[in-house]
C-alpha positions as CSV (number, residue, x, y, z in Angstrom):
1,M,59.8,78.6,-39.8
2,G,59.8,75.8,-42.4
3,S,62.8,74.6,-44.3
4,F,61.7,76.5,-47.5
5,D,61.5,79.8,-45.5
6,L,65.0,79.2,-44.0
7,M,66.5,78.6,-47.4
8,L,64.9,81.8,-48.8
9,F,66.2,83.7,-45.8
10,I,69.7,82.4,-46.2
11,L,69.6,83.1,-50.0
12,G,68.4,86.6,-49.3
13,I,71.1,87.3,-46.8
14,L,73.7,86.0,-49.3
15,V,72.4,88.2,-52.1
16,V,72.4,91.3,-49.9
17,G,75.8,90.6,-48.5
18,I,77.5,89.9,-51.8
19,G,75.8,92.9,-53.4
20,G,76.9,95.2,-50.6
21,I,80.5,93.9,-50.8
22,Y,80.5,94.3,-54.6
23,A,79.1,97.8,-54.5
24,Y,81.7,98.8,-51.8
25,R,84.6,97.5,-53.9
26,V,83.3,99.2,-57.1
27,G,83.0,102.4,-55.2
28,R,86.5,102.2,-53.8
29,R,87.9,101.3,-57.2
30,S,86.2,104.1,-59.0
31,N,87.4,106.7,-56.5
32,S,91.0,105.6,-56.8
33,S,91.1,105.3,-60.6
34,Q,89.5,108.4,-61.9
35,T,92.1,110.1,-64.0
36,S,90.0,111.3,-66.9
37,E,90.3,115.0,-67.8
38,M,86.6,115.0,-68.9
39,D,85.3,114.4,-65.4
40,S,84.2,117.3,-63.3
41,A,85.7,117.9,-59.8
42,I,84.1,116.0,-56.9
43,S,83.3,118.1,-53.9
44,E,85.2,117.5,-50.6
45,K,82.1,116.3,-48.8
46,V,81.5,113.5,-51.3
47,Q,85.1,112.5,-51.3
48,D,85.1,112.3,-47.5
49,H,81.8,110.4,-47.3
50,Y,81.7,108.2,-50.4
51,V,79.7,105.5,-48.7
52,L,77.0,107.8,-47.5
53,R,76.6,109.5,-50.9
54,N,76.3,106.2,-52.8
55,P,72.7,105.4,-53.6
56,V,73.2,101.7,-53.5
57,F,74.3,101.9,-49.8
58,L,71.4,104.2,-49.1
59,A,69.0,101.7,-50.6
60,Y,70.5,98.9,-48.4
61,I,70.2,101.1,-45.3
62,I,66.6,102.0,-46.1
63,A,65.7,98.4,-46.9
64,L,67.3,97.1,-43.7
65,S,65.6,99.6,-41.5
66,L,62.2,98.9,-43.1
67,A,62.8,95.2,-42.6
68,L,63.7,95.7,-39.0
69,I,60.7,97.8,-38.4
70,F,58.5,95.1,-40.0
71,I,60.1,92.4,-37.9
72,A,59.6,94.4,-34.7
73,Y,55.9,95.1,-35.6
74,M,55.3,91.4,-36.3
75,A,57.0,90.3,-33.1
76,L,54.9,92.8,-31.0
77,A,51.6,92.1,-32.8
78,S,51.7,88.3,-32.2
């Protein structure tokens, strides 16, 4: 792994980490500050599992699992 690859890897990890933390904070803030009368009621399942019902977190989980599968494939193929 060259120095350019290492820098790209570190930059990618930073972007994913900061994005995940930001999405988590926004999700927590929006759950606690919803006081509008125009909003519909949120079901109990979504309130209990707000992380699992968030599409941003689902995208992160799917991307991470695909990356791990690809890494395992490349490690076993070589």
